[in-house]
BALORO-776185 format. One line per field, with one value per residue (C-alpha): x, y, z; residue number from 0. Coordinates in Angstrom, 3 decimals, always signed. Layout:
BEGIN
c1 = c(X/...)
c2 = c(Y/...)
c3 = c(Z/...)
seq = c(NUM/...)
REM end
This chain:
BEGIN
c1 = c(+9.046/+5.523/+4.223/+5.854/+4.134/+0.786/+1.425/+2.204/-1.023/-3.007/-1.456/-2.295/-5.914/-6.444/-4.828/-7.070/-10.042/-9.027/-7.901/-5.295/-1.757/-1.707/-4.790/-3.419/-0.175/-1.893/-4.628/-2.160/+0.191/-2.507/-4.036/-0.755/+0.249/-3.069/-2.534/+0.866/-0.121/-2.825/-0.844/+1.712/-0.886/+0.177/+3.686/+2.253/+0.558/+3.879/+5.509/+2.826/+3.197/+6.993/+6.773/+3.962/+5.903/+9.248/+11.086/+12.581/+9.176/+8.340/+10.647/+8.295/+5.357/+7.750/+9.664/+6.383/+5.067/+8.270/+7.912/+4.192/+4.761/+7.546/+5.550/+2.402/+4.178/+6.128/+9.518/+10.129/+8.927/+11.003/+14.038/+13.503/+13.079/+16.259/+18.430/+17.205/+18.787/+22.222/+22.131/+20.481/+23.727/+25.016/+24.586/+21.253/+20.142/+17.192/+17.074/+20.015/+17.887/+15.209/+17.692/+19.497/+16.354/+14.740/+17.872/+17.656/+13.897/+14.244/+16.470/+13.599/+10.590/+11.652/+8.905/+9.377/+5.830/+5.905/+9.250/+8.087/+4.760/+6.171/+9.092/+7.121/+4.364/+6.928/+9.077/+6.886/+5.001/+8.200/+10.305/+7.490/+7.178/+10.937/+10.897/+12.727/+12.401/+9.170/+10.389/+13.462/+11.331/+9.116/+12.016/+14.161/+11.258/+10.055/+13.595/+14.612/+11.589/+12.826/+15.696/+13.162/+13.375/+17.181/+18.494/+18.038/+15.664/+14.295/+11.027/+11.728/+15.161/+13.543/+11.027/+13.749/+15.772/+12.766/+11.869/+15.377/+16.561/+19.300/+20.609/+18.759/+21.713/+24.047/+21.551/+21.285/+25.061/+25.428/+22.973/+25.032/+27.644/+25.270/+22.829/+25.637/+26.669/+23.138/+22.804/+26.173/+25.127/+21.903/+23.702/+26.422/+23.806/+22.023/+25.305/+26.275/+22.808/+22.780/+26.283/+25.239/+21.894/+21.844/+18.273/+16.801/+17.660/+17.851/+20.242/+19.085/+20.723/+21.824/+21.202/+24.454/+23.401/+23.811/+20.093/+19.272/+21.942/+20.771/+17.170/+18.270/+20.323/+17.365/+15.202/+17.882/+19.069/+16.004/+15.947/+19.712/+19.550/+16.953/+19.075/+22.238/+20.544/+18.645/+21.330/+24.299/+22.913/+22.512/+25.905/+27.735/+25.934/+24.400/+20.825/+18.983/+16.930/+13.775/+15.211/+16.434/+12.954/+11.419/+13.946/+13.222/+9.458/+9.937/+12.270/+9.833/+7.119/+9.465/+10.463/+6.853/+5.972/+8.819/+8.033/+4.392/+2.998/+1.971/-1.801/-4.254/-5.554/-2.032/-1.240/-4.448/-3.987/-0.372/-1.287/-4.254/-2.149/+0.566/-1.956/-3.333/+0.065/+1.481/-1.564/-1.263/+2.451/+2.045/-0.673/+1.516/+4.470/+2.326/+0.874/+4.403/+5.480/+2.635/+3.586/+7.268/+6.362/+4.419/+7.408/+9.653/+7.191/+7.175/+10.964/+10.623/+13.304/+16.000/+14.963/+15.072/+18.417/+19.829/+18.470/+20.068/+23.346/+23.386/+23.151/+26.235/+25.783/+28.174/+26.774/+27.108/+24.857/+22.198/+22.294/+21.920/+18.889/+17.372/+17.957/+16.426/+13.367/+12.996/+13.342/+10.470/+8.279/+8.812/+6.944/+3.759/+3.877/+4.366/+7.751/+6.922/+4.571/+7.205/+9.796/+7.706/+6.297/+9.686/+12.107/+11.104/+12.348/+14.955/+16.902/+18.049/+19.186/+21.251/+22.850/+23.472/+25.345/+27.721/+26.407/+26.081/+22.591/+23.254/+24.589/+21.529/+19.214/+20.779/+20.713/+17.095/+16.031/+17.768/+15.700/+12.585/+13.491/+13.560/+10.062/+8.772/+9.527/+8.785/+5.277/+2.666/+2.692/+5.376/+3.788/+6.098/+5.039/+1.390/+2.345/+3.994/+1.117/-1.357/+0.504/+0.051/-3.306/-3.488/+0.013/+0.305/+1.741/+3.933/+5.592/+6.451/+7.710/+9.849/+11.410/+12.161/+13.664/+17.266/+17.152/+15.998/+19.183/+21.267/+19.725/+20.497/+24.084/+24.156/+22.929/+25.621/+28.304/+27.103/+27.172/+30.663/+31.978/+30.111/+32.470/+30.491/+27.812/+29.908/+32.967/+31.313/+29.493/+32.843/+34.330/+31.449/+30.522)
c2 = c(-0.968/-1.180/-2.616/+0.270/+2.750/+1.060/+1.142/+4.846/+5.416/+3.525/+5.683/+8.901/+7.850/+6.900/+10.123/+12.160/+10.314/+11.766/+8.577/+8.865/+8.007/+4.929/+3.514/+4.396/+2.505/-0.452/-0.858/-0.503/-3.016/-5.594/-5.283/-5.898/-8.734/-10.426/-9.814/-11.503/-14.462/-14.384/-16.844/-14.074/-12.159/-14.262/-12.838/-9.326/-10.243/-11.379/-8.145/-6.128/-8.214/-7.886/-4.115/-3.617/-5.568/-3.948/-2.826/+0.053/+1.628/+1.550/+4.564/+6.648/+7.071/+7.522/+10.323/+11.907/+11.767/+13.370/+16.211/+16.641/+17.039/+19.564/+21.434/+21.683/+22.577/+25.824/+24.135/+25.285/+28.872/+29.239/+27.961/+30.493/+33.384/+32.330/+31.945/+34.980/+37.726/+36.081/+36.403/+39.818/+41.808/+39.735/+41.105/+39.506/+39.610/+37.429/+35.899/+33.792/+32.710/+31.449/+29.088/+28.107/+27.350/+25.526/+23.369/+22.458/+21.925/+19.761/+17.463/+16.687/+16.840/+15.143/+17.094/+20.053/+21.336/+21.116/+22.938/+25.744/+26.130/+26.084/+28.453/+30.614/+31.195/+32.437/+34.435/+36.169/+38.650/+39.768/+40.141/+41.927/+44.404/+45.038/+45.934/+42.948/+42.313/+40.348/+38.104/+37.095/+36.405/+34.056/+32.578/+31.743/+30.065/+28.092/+26.999/+26.421/+24.194/+21.925/+20.900/+18.807/+16.002/+15.992/+16.514/+13.280/+11.980/+12.259/+10.437/+10.224/+8.705/+6.067/+5.227/+5.231/+2.807/+0.525/+0.523/-0.173/-2.193/+0.267/+0.919/+3.851/+4.446/+4.860/+7.192/+9.328/+9.584/+10.327/+13.232/+15.121/+16.791/+17.557/+19.120/+21.212/+22.248/+23.411/+25.355/+27.011/+27.947/+29.486/+31.455/+32.702/+33.904/+35.858/+37.326/+38.509/+39.925/+41.816/+43.234/+44.447/+45.845/+46.418/+47.769/+44.301/+43.117/+45.765/+44.757/+44.608/+44.769/+41.822/+41.509/+40.724/+40.416/+37.093/+36.652/+36.938/+34.409/+32.009/+32.260/+31.681/+28.641/+27.232/+27.451/+26.117/+23.150/+20.831/+20.740/+20.303/+17.466/+15.610/+15.998/+14.795/+11.713/+10.755/+11.387/+10.655/+7.225/+6.395/+7.746/+5.984/+2.731/+2.587/+2.575/+1.627/+4.386/+2.817/+2.781/+6.364/+7.398/+5.873/+7.719/+10.958/+10.643/+9.926/+12.916/+15.207/+14.146/+14.730/+18.210/+19.267/+17.949/+19.743/+23.002/+22.770/+22.672/+19.006/+18.746/+15.976/+17.957/+18.423/+14.726/+13.538/+15.987/+14.895/+11.193/+11.758/+13.675/+11.008/+8.276/+10.219/+11.054/+7.573/+5.894/+8.022/+7.312/+3.581/+3.196/+5.031/+2.764/-0.388/+0.756/+1.433/-2.054/-3.632/-1.532/-2.447/-6.126/-5.771/-4.089/-6.890/-9.583/-8.264/-7.851/-4.197/-2.966/-5.270/-4.661/-0.895/-1.122/-3.305/-0.923/+2.093/+0.215/-0.582/+3.056/+4.835/+7.691/+8.131/+7.261/+10.914/+11.960/+9.436/+10.442/+14.119/+13.204/+11.298/+14.231/+16.625/+14.359/+14.563/+18.351/+18.625/+16.044/+17.856/+20.863/+18.828/+15.866/+15.940/+14.770/+11.403/+10.319/+11.136/+9.073/+5.941/+5.979/+6.090/+4.142/+0.698/+1.655/+4.342/+2.751/-0.325/+1.995/+4.116/+1.079/-0.473/+2.661/+2.116/+4.788/+4.206/+3.634/+5.790/+8.641/+8.488/+8.599/+11.858/+13.410/+12.334/+13.909/+17.155/+17.175/+16.493/+19.625/+21.595/+20.348/+21.639/+25.259/+25.266/+26.095/+25.010/+22.220/+23.473/+22.543/+24.754/+27.768/+27.130/+26.557/+29.976/+31.617/+30.066/+31.567/+35.073/+35.232/+37.847/+37.464/+36.291/+32.862/+34.503/+36.650/+33.588/+31.742/+34.739/+34.780/+31.055/+31.207/+32.019/+29.056/+26.778/+27.793/+27.124/+23.663/+22.856/+24.001/+21.567/+18.772/+19.643/+19.537/+16.109/+14.828/+16.215/+15.205/+12.103/+11.958/+14.774/+12.169/+9.001/+10.001/+10.092/+6.720/+5.238/+6.507/+5.454/+2.041)
c3 = c(-47.414/-48.886/-45.592/-43.696/-46.013/-45.381/-41.624/-41.852/-43.787/-41.116/-38.395/-40.236/-40.849/-37.197/-35.986/-38.277/-36.790/-33.429/-31.681/-28.885/-29.935/-27.653/-29.378/-32.818/-32.238/-30.578/-33.209/-36.089/-34.529/-33.758/-37.223/-38.987/-36.665/-37.435/-41.151/-40.997/-38.800/-36.075/-33.964/-33.381/-31.342/-28.374/-28.806/-28.713/-25.429/-23.975/-25.162/-23.355/-20.186/-20.139/-20.543/-18.034/-15.390/-16.169/-13.033/-15.006/-15.597/-11.876/-11.582/-13.745/-11.301/-8.375/-10.086/-11.211/-7.634/-6.367/-8.850/-8.148/-4.404/-4.909/-7.539/-5.408/-2.167/-1.760/-2.138/-5.716/-5.258/-2.095/-3.968/-6.765/-4.341/-2.523/-5.631/-7.611/-5.432/-5.658/-9.457/-9.639/-10.096/-13.027/-16.579/-17.422/-13.802/-12.917/-16.400/-15.234/-12.285/-14.692/-16.365/-13.163/-11.178/-14.110/-14.279/-10.613/-10.613/-13.732/-11.700/-9.337/-11.645/-14.892/-16.659/-18.980/-18.647/-14.838/-14.780/-17.071/-15.244/-11.713/-12.259/-14.687/-12.133/-9.616/-12.048/-14.646/-12.416/-10.671/-13.837/-15.662/-12.775/-12.812/-16.517/-18.029/-21.754/-22.133/-24.936/-22.948/-19.889/-21.878/-23.864/-20.833/-19.056/-22.077/-22.949/-19.340/-18.952/-21.745/-19.481/-17.580/-20.144/-20.362/-16.840/-14.849/-13.679/-17.206/-17.916/-21.702/-20.984/-18.758/-21.475/-24.151/-22.036/-21.589/-25.298/-26.629/-23.611/-22.678/-19.151/-17.607/-15.300/-18.280/-19.955/-16.816/-16.484/-20.201/-19.893/-17.305/-19.524/-22.425/-19.936/-18.433/-21.956/-22.823/-19.567/-20.253/-23.804/-22.480/-19.769/-22.132/-24.574/-21.841/-20.624/-24.106/-24.824/-21.533/-22.098/-25.549/-24.332/-20.559/-20.718/-21.371/-17.849/-15.088/-12.330/-8.728/-5.346/-3.224/+0.487/+2.257/+5.927/+7.648/+8.288/+4.566/+3.613/+6.326/+5.125/+1.516/+2.530/+4.431/+1.299/-1.043/+1.011/+0.736/-3.066/-3.286/-0.756/-2.818/-5.968/-4.223/-2.782/-5.942/-8.560/-6.301/-5.480/-9.178/-10.226/-7.394/-8.110/-4.636/-5.909/-9.053/-10.725/-9.249/-5.725/-6.170/-7.308/-4.169/-1.995/-3.843/-3.370/+0.324/+0.734/-1.100/+1.367/+4.301/+3.065/+2.486/+5.960/+7.758/+5.943/+6.966/+3.426/+3.320/+3.547/+2.810/-0.180/-1.575/-1.161/-2.828/-5.712/-6.193/-6.160/-8.475/-10.980/-10.779/-11.581/-14.558/-16.042/-15.429/-16.969/-20.088/-20.424/-19.792/-22.417/-24.938/-24.127/-24.370/-27.697/-28.917/-27.858/-29.858/-32.870/-32.434/-32.274/-35.523/-37.173/-35.900/-37.037/-40.596/-40.470/-41.396/-38.996/-40.363/-43.981/-43.564/-41.746/-44.526/-47.168/-45.488/-44.986/-48.697/-49.712/-50.951/-48.495/-45.596/-42.125/-41.090/-43.970/-42.978/-39.303/-40.246/-42.378/-39.422/-37.091/-39.623/-39.772/-35.991/-36.098/-38.591/-36.821/-33.517/-34.886/-35.310/-32.890/-29.125/-27.891/-26.336/-29.125/-31.727/-29.883/-29.351/-32.908/-34.588/-32.405/-33.719/-37.184/-36.527/-33.664/-35.654/-38.466/-36.091/-34.453/-37.880/-38.903/-35.991/-33.611/-29.878/-28.443/-25.364/-27.514/-29.763/-26.754/-25.564/-29.060/-29.507/-26.200/-27.200/-30.384/-28.327/-26.365/-29.608/-30.432/-27.092/-28.057/-31.789/-33.054/-33.858/-31.216/-28.811/-25.474/-23.419/-25.494/-24.623/-20.977/-20.700/-22.573/-20.129/-17.159/-18.524/-20.372/-23.077/-24.481/-28.073/-28.746/-31.404/-28.740/-26.664/-29.783/-30.788/-27.320/-27.543/-31.064/-29.989/-27.628/-30.458/-32.281/-29.152/-28.739/-32.377/-31.777/-28.859/-31.153/-33.701/-30.986/-29.860/-33.431/-33.976/-30.552/-29.270/-26.291/-24.681/-23.952/-23.820/-21.775/-18.354/-18.669/-19.670/-16.412/-14.180/-15.624)
seq = c(0/1/2/3/4/5/6/7/8/9/10/11/12/13/14/15/16/17/18/19/20/21/22/23/24/25/26/27/28/29/30/31/32/33/34/35/36/37/38/39/40/41/42/43/44/45/46/47/48/49/50/51/52/53/54/55/56/57/58/59/60/61/62/63/64/65/66/67/68/69/70/71/72/73/74/75/76/77/78/79/80/81/82/83/84/85/86/87/88/89/90/91/92/93/94/95/96/97/98/99/100/101/102/103/104/105/106/107/108/109/110/111/112/113/114/115/116/117/118/119/120/121/122/123/124/125/126/127/128/129/130/131/132/133/134/135/136/137/138/139/140/141/142/143/144/145/146/147/148/149/150/151/152/153/154/155/156/157/158/159/160/161/162/163/164/165/166/167/168/169/170/171/172/173/174/175/176/177/178/179/180/181/182/183/184/185/186/187/188/189/190/191/192/193/194/195/196/197/198/199/200/201/202/203/204/205/206/207/208/209/210/211/212/213/214/215/216/217/218/219/220/221/222/223/224/225/226/227/228/229/230/231/232/233/234/235/236/237/238/239/240/241/242/243/244/245/246/247/248/249/250/251/252/253/254/255/256/257/258/259/260/261/262/263/264/265/266/267/268/269/270/271/272/273/274/275/276/277/278/279/280/281/282/283/284/285/286/287/288/289/290/291/292/293/294/295/296/297/298/299/300/301/302/303/304/305/306/307/308/309/310/311/312/313/314/315/316/317/318/319/320/321/322/323/324/325/326/327/328/329/330/331/332/333/334/335/336/337/338/339/340/341/342/343/344/345/346/347/348/349/350/351/352/353/354/355/356/357/358/359/360/361/362/363/364/365/366/367/368/369/370/371/372/373/374/375/376/377/378/379/380/381/382/383/384/385/386/387/388/389/390/391/392/393/394/395/396/397/398/399/400/401/402/403/404/405/406/407/408/409/410/411/412/413/414/415/416/417/418/419/420/421/422/423/424/425/426/427/428)
REM end
């Protein structure tokens, strides 16, 4: 426990010095491996090699490329403009479209920030002009964007699976019902708010002529087709997540080409952004692996797990304390960094308490979603603020607050009823 405290102190000092999180984890891990026994540095090298050559992680750049192409082409904005009129007459109007379209776009981007930015750019000017409640506009987009890290293909779920050696396919399947539950909670909240105060979301008219419906279907079909092929292949066991990611990237290219939006500039920008994002993620994962190896070398994970198991507290009490820790950390540390820094110690504790690894992955990602919309480091809040310069961050945070509560309700439901996450994988695998 003393060694863990010293490791934590090293991490804090390096972070305060301004080093990137990947370097912080890697330097801390290497230093403590050398302090234990320098010969174990070879083992750290093997750990890095095994992770860097992992087939599971190949899916990450492919899914990012798929999302980048769709984000930079007009596919997403066309989808939003096609879906929005169909929901305009519901209580809550186009606010429902924000959540619904974010949910669908999340299934092809895997990124919360990309989801919030892409849909927000298309939605905010129109909803503001129509007189919708500004806080709900910002809140639905910031919260809807968080679905990007839960709805498969989820980059954090892929990385979680790689770090704890869990099946990514099982994690993707397990995320389906919890994601549907969160979307339903969001939509019900908007419906109730709009019924209580109709002025927050003016209703619009819906075009009913055949030409309008045909045009809407033409804009909706490409994105739905990509989702069906990518997720359907994984759920049916026809493709691995990596193979599905390759198919998705190819289909995104084909859609952009057939719609006439694929240009050399778009392709080079998408590939360049994919390389940058993937490099950042890979270095973080490799740094986390070095740190995890150091924790394993010192036996910290087993000692902490044994210590927690020896406490007189019930497992439910311990798991609630762990989840509360993640809630607090999420306010100050970005989602992925928080996950990779803590898994080496927390995951063995959770498994030792008798909880399922797949279930914990889904609960953890839900808590990462909460961190994305809670100040002071809620990245989705800053993303929405950047779309509309001049708005106060506090206004965006206030709009997102009800959705923070809804996400925490979702976490509580998963803790109380683990079958929400575990039933479907049990049927599929």
